[in-house]
N, CA and C atoms as a LAMMPS dump frame, in Angstrom:
ITEM: TIMESTEP
0
ITEM: NUMBER OF ATOMS
423
ITEM: BOX BOUNDS ff ff ff
-5.0000000000000000e+02 5.0000000000000000e+02
-5.0000000000000000e+02 5.0000000000000000e+02
-5.0000000000000000e+02 5.0000000000000000e+02
ITEM: ATOMS id mol type element x y z
1 1 1 N 54.832 -244.405 167.669
2 1 2 C 55.411 -245.311 166.713
3 1 3 C 55.898 -244.54 165.505
4 2 1 N 56.997 -245.006 164.929
5 2 2 C 57.504 -244.415 163.705
6 2 3 C 57.667 -245.497 162.663
7 3 1 N 57.623 -245.101 161.405
8 3 2 C 57.809 -246.067 160.337
9 3 3 C 59.221 -246.61 160.395
10 4 1 N 59.35 -247.909 160.243
11 4 2 C 60.658 -248.541 160.262
12 4 3 C 61.428 -248.135 159.02
13 5 1 N 62.641 -247.709 159.184
14 5 2 C 63.49 -247.305 158.08
15 5 3 C 64.764 -248.133 158.133
16 6 1 N 64.946 -249.106 157.221
17 6 2 C 66.093 -249.986 157.298
18 6 3 C 67.408 -249.317 156.947
19 7 1 N 67.365 -248.212 156.215
20 7 2 C 68.583 -247.541 155.807
21 7 3 C 68.473 -246.063 156.142
22 8 1 N 69.59 -245.442 156.458
23 8 2 C 69.563 -244.045 156.849
24 8 3 C 69.223 -243.124 155.69
25 9 1 N 69.467 -243.56 154.44
26 9 2 C 69.157 -242.71 153.3
27 9 3 C 67.765 -242.974 152.735
28 10 1 N 66.948 -243.732 153.432
29 10 2 C 65.583 -243.993 152.997
30 10 3 C 64.762 -242.718 153.083
31 11 1 N 63.797 -242.561 152.169
32 11 2 C 62.957 -241.366 152.24
33 11 3 C 62.107 -241.364 153.506
34 12 1 N 61.816 -240.185 153.969
35 12 2 C 60.954 -240.052 155.137
36 12 3 C 59.506 -240.037 154.659
37 13 1 N 58.701 -240.867 155.27
38 13 2 C 57.286 -240.936 154.921
39 13 3 C 56.499 -240.399 156.107
40 14 1 N 55.683 -239.378 155.832
41 14 2 C 54.849 -238.844 156.9
42 14 3 C 53.819 -239.882 157.302
43 15 1 N 53.614 -240.024 158.606
44 15 2 C 52.578 -240.94 159.098
45 15 3 C 51.214 -240.358 158.768
46 16 1 N 50.329 -241.219 158.334
47 16 2 C 48.972 -240.788 158.019
48 16 3 C 48.062 -241.042 159.214
49 17 1 N 46.908 -240.421 159.193
50 17 2 C 45.91 -240.688 160.224
51 17 3 C 45.49 -242.143 160.211
52 18 1 N 45.376 -242.709 159.013
53 18 2 C 45.019 -244.121 158.87
54 18 3 C 46.091 -245 159.502
55 19 1 N 47.349 -244.661 159.281
56 19 2 C 48.441 -245.431 159.862
57 19 3 C 48.416 -245.337 161.382
58 20 1 N 48.162 -244.155 161.898
59 20 2 C 48.089 -243.986 163.353
60 20 3 C 46.919 -244.758 163.949
61 21 1 N 45.777 -244.748 163.264
62 21 2 C 44.594 -245.435 163.785
63 21 3 C 44.732 -246.959 163.714
64 22 1 N 45.354 -247.443 162.654
65 22 2 C 45.452 -248.878 162.44
66 22 3 C 46.683 -249.478 163.097
67 23 1 N 47.787 -248.747 163.059
68 23 2 C 49.013 -249.208 163.703
69 23 3 C 49.993 -249.929 162.808
70 24 1 N 49.802 -249.903 161.491
71 24 2 C 50.76 -250.576 160.621
72 24 3 C 52.044 -249.762 160.519
73 25 1 N 53.107 -250.445 160.163
74 25 2 C 54.411 -249.819 159.958
75 25 3 C 54.865 -250.075 158.536
76 26 1 N 55.601 -249.137 157.972
77 26 2 C 56.088 -249.224 156.598
78 26 3 C 57.597 -249.349 156.619
79 27 1 N 58.109 -250.247 155.794
80 27 2 C 59.555 -250.398 155.622
81 27 3 C 59.862 -250.3 154.137
82 28 1 N 60.78 -249.411 153.788
83 28 2 C 61.17 -249.236 152.396
84 28 3 C 62.594 -249.724 152.198
85 29 1 N 62.849 -250.349 151.078
86 29 2 C 64.2 -250.755 150.722
87 29 3 C 64.592 -249.96 149.481
88 30 1 N 65.462 -248.97 149.655
89 30 2 C 65.855 -248.145 148.516
90 30 3 C 66.687 -248.934 147.514
91 31 1 N 67.301 -250.006 147.957
92 31 2 C 68.112 -250.827 147.053
93 31 3 C 67.253 -251.564 146.034
94 32 1 N 66.163 -252.174 146.478
95 32 2 C 65.305 -252.959 145.579
96 32 3 C 64.072 -252.199 145.113
97 33 1 N 63.668 -251.167 145.841
98 33 2 C 62.444 -250.449 145.515
99 33 3 C 61.198 -251.114 146.049
100 34 1 N 61.351 -252.164 146.826
101 34 2 C 60.197 -252.874 147.394
102 34 3 C 59.778 -252.207 148.701
103 35 1 N 58.51 -252.331 149.027
104 35 2 C 57.992 -251.828 150.293
105 35 3 C 57.3 -252.971 151.027
106 36 1 N 57.35 -252.899 152.342
107 36 2 C 56.652 -253.861 153.188
108 36 3 C 55.837 -253.091 154.207
109 37 1 N 54.698 -253.654 154.561
110 37 2 C 53.88 -253.129 155.657
111 37 3 C 53.68 -254.25 156.661
112 38 1 N 53.85 -253.903 157.924
113 38 2 C 53.677 -254.849 159.014
114 38 3 C 52.491 -254.406 159.851
115 39 1 N 51.697 -255.361 160.291
116 39 2 C 50.599 -255.062 161.197
117 39 3 C 50.515 -256.157 162.243
118 40 1 N 50.627 -255.763 163.507
119 40 2 C 50.414 -256.688 164.617
120 40 3 C 48.926 -256.659 164.937
121 41 1 N 48.27 -257.794 164.777
122 41 2 C 46.814 -257.849 164.896
123 41 3 C 46.348 -257.607 166.325
124 42 1 N 45.257 -256.865 166.409
125 42 2 C 44.599 -256.547 167.677
126 42 3 C 43.102 -256.775 167.467
127 43 1 N 42.323 -256.837 168.549
128 43 2 C 40.879 -257.078 168.409
129 43 3 C 40.178 -256.103 167.451
130 44 1 N 40.628 -254.864 167.382
131 44 2 C 40.009 -253.883 166.499
132 44 3 C 40.227 -254.14 165.024
133 45 1 N 41.103 -255.067 164.676
134 45 2 C 41.367 -255.405 163.278
135 45 3 C 40.52 -256.574 162.789
136 46 1 N 39.768 -257.183 163.689
137 46 2 C 39.039 -258.409 163.357
138 46 3 C 37.582 -258.129 163.02
139 47 1 N 37.009 -258.991 162.18
140 47 2 C 35.588 -258.854 161.858
141 47 3 C 34.752 -259.604 162.903
142 48 1 N 33.457 -259.711 162.666
143 48 2 C 32.562 -260.337 163.654
144 48 3 C 32.797 -261.839 163.804
145 49 1 N 33.571 -262.431 162.906
146 49 2 C 33.908 -263.86 163.004
147 49 3 C 35.26 -264.072 163.672
148 50 1 N 35.882 -262.971 164.078
149 50 2 C 37.162 -263.067 164.771
150 50 3 C 38.362 -263.255 163.865
151 51 1 N 38.225 -262.933 162.567
152 51 2 C 39.359 -263.014 161.651
153 51 3 C 39.662 -261.629 161.084
154 52 1 N 40.88 -261.465 160.577
155 52 2 C 41.294 -260.176 160.039
156 52 3 C 40.303 -259.701 158.984
157 53 1 N 39.818 -258.474 159.137
158 53 2 C 38.819 -257.89 158.247
159 53 3 C 39.4 -257.698 156.846
160 54 1 N 38.621 -258.05 155.829
161 54 2 C 39.058 -257.925 154.444
162 54 3 C 39.405 -256.514 154.037
163 55 1 N 38.715 -255.533 154.597
164 55 2 C 39.023 -254.142 154.279
165 55 3 C 40.405 -253.738 154.775
166 56 1 N 40.8 -254.269 155.898
167 56 2 C 42.135 -253.973 156.427
168 56 3 C 43.188 -254.68 155.577
169 57 1 N 42.886 -255.893 155.139
170 57 2 C 43.808 -256.594 154.243
171 57 3 C 44.042 -255.758 152.99
172 58 1 N 42.966 -255.292 152.363
173 58 2 C 43.083 -254.49 151.142
174 58 3 C 43.848 -253.195 151.41
175 59 1 N 43.587 -252.553 152.541
176 59 2 C 44.266 -251.3 152.869
177 59 3 C 45.768 -251.508 153.009
178 60 1 N 46.17 -252.551 153.735
179 60 2 C 47.59 -252.802 153.963
180 60 3 C 48.28 -253.163 152.642
181 61 1 N 47.619 -253.953 151.801
182 61 2 C 48.178 -254.262 150.487
183 61 3 C 48.289 -253 149.632
184 62 1 N 47.298 -252.117 149.705
185 62 2 C 47.33 -250.866 148.955
186 62 3 C 48.519 -250.011 149.39
187 63 1 N 48.784 -249.948 150.672
188 63 2 C 49.908 -249.154 151.182
189 63 3 C 51.238 -249.755 150.72
190 64 1 N 51.401 -251.068 150.834
191 64 2 C 52.648 -251.706 150.411
192 64 3 C 52.863 -251.523 148.908
193 65 1 N 51.815 -251.736 148.124
194 65 2 C 51.933 -251.599 146.678
195 65 3 C 52.128 -250.134 146.262
196 66 1 N 51.423 -249.227 146.906
197 66 2 C 51.555 -247.807 146.586
198 66 3 C 52.944 -247.273 146.889
199 67 1 N 53.502 -247.669 148.01
200 67 2 C 54.86 -247.239 148.34
201 67 3 C 55.878 -247.858 147.391
202 68 1 N 55.622 -249.067 146.932
203 68 2 C 56.487 -249.694 145.935
204 68 3 C 56.42 -248.912 144.624
205 69 1 N 55.212 -248.524 144.216
206 69 2 C 55.049 -247.732 142.994
207 69 3 C 55.764 -246.395 143.109
208 70 1 N 55.649 -245.763 144.251
209 70 2 C 56.327 -244.485 144.464
210 70 3 C 57.838 -244.636 144.297
211 71 1 N 58.382 -245.71 144.863
212 71 2 C 59.823 -245.962 144.735
213 71 3 C 60.196 -246.299 143.294
214 72 1 N 59.286 -246.908 142.54
215 72 2 C 59.528 -247.203 141.127
216 72 3 C 59.807 -245.901 140.371
217 73 1 N 59.045 -244.872 140.698
218 73 2 C 59.217 -243.589 140.016
219 73 3 C 60.447 -242.841 140.5
220 74 1 N 60.703 -242.853 141.801
221 74 2 C 61.853 -242.128 142.347
222 74 3 C 62.128 -242.623 143.757
223 75 1 N 63.202 -243.373 143.923
224 75 2 C 63.526 -243.962 145.222
225 75 3 C 64.019 -242.95 146.24
226 76 1 N 64.41 -241.776 145.788
227 76 2 C 64.892 -240.754 146.719
228 76 3 C 63.767 -239.807 147.123
229 77 1 N 63.062 -239.262 146.15
230 77 2 C 62.007 -238.275 146.436
231 77 3 C 60.708 -238.909 146.91
232 78 1 N 60.468 -240.153 146.532
233 78 2 C 59.265 -240.882 146.942
234 78 3 C 57.999 -240.052 146.658
235 79 1 N 57.684 -239.843 145.358
236 79 2 C 56.552 -238.987 145.005
237 79 3 C 55.198 -239.587 145.373
238 80 1 N 54.225 -238.733 145.468
239 80 2 C 52.846 -239.141 145.734
240 80 3 C 52.321 -239.938 144.547
241 81 1 N 51.648 -241.041 144.831
242 81 2 C 50.976 -241.818 143.787
243 81 3 C 49.51 -241.987 144.175
244 82 1 N 48.689 -242.162 143.167
245 82 2 C 47.264 -242.405 143.362
246 82 3 C 46.937 -243.811 142.883
247 83 1 N 46.121 -244.507 143.632
248 83 2 C 45.708 -245.843 143.234
249 83 3 C 44.657 -245.725 142.14
250 84 1 N 44.951 -246.286 140.971
251 84 2 C 44 -246.317 139.867
252 84 3 C 43.103 -247.536 140.026
253 85 1 N 43.712 -248.681 140.331
254 85 2 C 42.934 -249.888 140.595
255 85 3 C 43.72 -250.799 141.52
256 86 1 N 42.992 -251.577 142.304
257 86 2 C 43.601 -252.568 143.189
258 86 3 C 42.661 -253.766 143.216
259 87 1 N 43.138 -254.887 142.709
260 87 2 C 42.364 -256.132 142.721
261 87 3 C 42.948 -257.025 143.804
262 88 1 N 42.106 -257.441 144.723
263 88 2 C 42.559 -258.228 145.864
264 88 3 C 41.911 -259.604 145.829
265 89 1 N 42.73 -260.615 146.067
266 89 2 C 42.258 -261.996 146.136
267 89 3 C 42.511 -262.507 147.545
268 90 1 N 41.444 -262.913 148.218
269 90 2 C 41.537 -263.391 149.593
270 90 3 C 41.72 -264.903 149.565
271 91 1 N 42.785 -265.373 150.2
272 91 2 C 43.151 -266.78 150.099
273 91 3 C 43.061 -267.502 151.438
274 92 1 N 43.48 -266.862 152.509
275 92 2 C 43.484 -267.501 153.819
276 92 3 C 42.958 -266.568 154.882
277 93 1 N 42.766 -267.11 156.067
278 93 2 C 42.261 -266.318 157.192
279 93 3 C 43.28 -266.352 158.323
280 94 1 N 43.26 -265.303 159.134
281 94 2 C 44.181 -265.209 160.262
282 94 3 C 43.468 -264.511 161.417
283 95 1 N 43.79 -264.902 162.628
284 95 2 C 43.139 -264.357 163.82
285 95 3 C 44.084 -263.583 164.731
286 96 1 N 45.38 -263.899 164.678
287 96 2 C 46.319 -263.276 165.608
288 96 3 C 47.714 -263.277 165.005
289 97 1 N 48.601 -262.547 165.648
290 97 2 C 49.99 -262.491 165.211
291 97 3 C 50.262 -261.276 164.348
292 98 1 N 51.266 -261.4 163.517
293 98 2 C 51.686 -260.311 162.631
294 98 3 C 51.437 -260.715 161.189
295 99 1 N 50.99 -259.747 160.385
296 99 2 C 50.87 -259.947 158.949
297 99 3 C 51.841 -258.994 158.256
298 100 1 N 52.363 -259.453 157.125
299 100 2 C 53.337 -258.679 156.364
300 100 3 C 52.871 -258.615 154.923
301 101 1 N 52.694 -257.406 154.413
302 101 2 C 52.33 -257.206 153.011
303 101 3 C 53.547 -256.665 152.28
304 102 1 N 53.82 -257.214 151.098
305 102 2 C 54.95 -256.759 150.297
306 102 3 C 54.472 -256.373 148.907
307 103 1 N 55.133 -255.399 148.344
308 103 2 C 54.863 -254.988 146.978
309 103 3 C 56.098 -255.171 146.128
310 104 1 N 55.889 -255.605 144.877
311 104 2 C 56.991 -255.769 143.936
312 104 3 C 56.57 -255.168 142.607
313 105 1 N 57.376 -254.264 142.052
314 105 2 C 56.999 -253.655 140.779
315 105 3 C 56.968 -254.697 139.664
316 106 1 N 55.971 -254.576 138.797
317 106 2 C 55.825 -255.498 137.674
318 106 3 C 56.051 -254.792 136.342
319 107 1 N 56.282 -253.489 136.376
320 107 2 C 56.525 -252.731 135.152
321 107 3 C 55.79 -251.412 135.183
322 108 1 N 55.94 -250.687 134.121
323 108 2 C 55.279 -249.4 134.038
324 108 3 C 56.006 -248.472 133.096
325 109 1 N 55.599 -247.241 133.136
326 109 2 C 56.182 -246.225 132.269
327 109 3 C 56.444 -244.96 133.045
328 110 1 N 56.254 -243.844 132.372
329 110 2 C 56.546 -242.547 132.978
330 110 3 C 55.529 -242.142 134.038
331 111 1 N 54.264 -242.503 133.835
332 111 2 C 53.213 -242.062 134.751
333 111 3 C 52.426 -243.171 135.427
334 112 1 N 52.515 -244.405 134.918
335 112 2 C 51.786 -245.527 135.517
336 112 3 C 52.767 -246.612 135.932
337 113 1 N 52.451 -247.269 137.046
338 113 2 C 53.265 -248.377 137.536
339 113 3 C 52.336 -249.522 137.915
340 114 1 N 52.747 -250.735 137.562
341 114 2 C 51.997 -251.947 137.879
342 114 3 C 52.749 -252.679 138.983
343 115 1 N 52.016 -253.061 140.024
344 115 2 C 52.644 -253.676 141.191
345 115 3 C 51.871 -254.922 141.595
346 116 1 N 52.609 -255.958 141.968
347 116 2 C 52.026 -257.18 142.533
348 116 3 C 52.285 -257.168 144.031
349 117 1 N 51.288 -257.577 144.795
350 117 2 C 51.435 -257.608 146.238
351 117 3 C 51.017 -258.937 146.821
352 118 1 N 51.588 -259.242 147.965
353 118 2 C 51.206 -260.44 148.715
354 118 3 C 51.169 -260.101 150.189
355 119 1 N 50.247 -260.748 150.905
356 119 2 C 50.202 -260.641 152.356
357 119 3 C 50.356 -262.042 152.926
358 120 1 N 51.288 -262.159 153.862
359 120 2 C 51.536 -263.427 154.545
360 120 3 C 51.39 -263.239 156.048
361 121 1 N 51.032 -264.301 156.719
362 121 2 C 51.089 -264.332 158.178
363 121 3 C 52.553 -264.54 158.551
364 122 1 N 52.909 -264.214 159.773
365 122 2 C 54.286 -264.373 160.221
366 122 3 C 54.792 -265.807 160.081
367 123 1 N 53.878 -266.788 160.05
368 123 2 C 54.291 -268.187 159.899
369 123 3 C 54.468 -268.587 158.429
370 124 1 N 54.274 -267.641 157.514
371 124 2 C 54.46 -267.905 156.093
372 124 3 C 53.197 -268.199 155.322
373 125 1 N 52.069 -268.373 155.998
374 125 2 C 50.801 -268.668 155.331
375 125 3 C 50.38 -267.485 154.456
376 126 1 N 50.051 -267.78 153.198
377 126 2 C 49.572 -266.749 152.287
378 126 3 C 48.136 -266.384 152.649
379 127 1 N 47.882 -265.099 152.84
380 127 2 C 46.562 -264.616 153.227
381 127 3 C 45.834 -263.987 152.045
382 128 1 N 46.567 -263.201 151.238
383 128 2 C 45.938 -262.52 150.112
384 128 3 C 46.995 -262.09 149.104
385 129 1 N 46.531 -261.872 147.876
386 129 2 C 47.377 -261.307 146.83
387 129 3 C 46.667 -260.088 146.252
388 130 1 N 47.436 -259.256 145.571
389 130 2 C 46.851 -258.066 144.952
390 130 3 C 47.624 -257.706 143.702
391 131 1 N 46.928 -257.084 142.765
392 131 2 C 47.57 -256.442 141.625
393 131 3 C 47.034 -255.024 141.586
394 132 1 N 47.93 -254.082 141.385
395 132 2 C 47.51 -252.693 141.406
396 132 3 C 48.125 -251.877 140.295
397 133 1 N 47.426 -250.823 139.94
398 133 2 C 47.917 -249.833 138.993
399 133 3 C 47.948 -248.51 139.746
400 134 1 N 49.086 -247.826 139.665
401 134 2 C 49.279 -246.588 140.405
402 134 3 C 49.767 -245.499 139.464
403 135 1 N 49.23 -244.298 139.644
404 135 2 C 49.578 -243.167 138.795
405 135 3 C 50.4 -242.174 139.591
406 136 1 N 51.501 -241.762 138.994
407 136 2 C 52.317 -240.719 139.618
408 136 3 C 51.512 -239.43 139.596
409 137 1 N 51.44 -238.775 140.741
410 137 2 C 50.668 -237.537 140.861
411 137 3 C 51.579 -236.364 140.619
412 138 1 N 51.174 -235.522 139.695
413 138 2 C 51.963 -234.31 139.456
414 138 3 C 51.46 -233.224 140.379
415 139 1 N 52.393 -232.492 140.919
416 139 2 C 52.038 -231.447 141.885
417 139 3 C 51.259 -230.333 141.214
418 140 1 N 50.271 -229.826 141.915
419 140 2 C 49.48 -228.71 141.419
420 140 3 C 50.313 -227.445 141.521
421 141 1 N 50.309 -226.644 140.48
422 141 2 C 51.123 -225.417 140.462
423 141 3 C 50.369 -224.252 141.015
């Protein structure tokens, strides 16, 4: 699997071990700076009650919001960002199908970016929301 790239000039994002293990896909829109993560649910994503595990919800929201923050800083270079904080609110439950997490920048400055995120089921049901703060990582010399 490869990350979905809607435009040919989109930055290339290296797949992570977490992405390979979980199976989510990332889509970046260089025009808007928004990022989306898609996950097709499988039994390994569910908790003991048969619903999507909260940790996976938070992870997918973190990826969507983090990629949005990276694009906020530079839509071409897509710099590394570190999550400073991520507050997640769990609203609904889901057992099957596809979930989509989106990030939208809410503001920021030179080194910090604030992002709002939402996760919906493919049928439009809101599953969770998130607010995050992300710090642009400066490369070690």
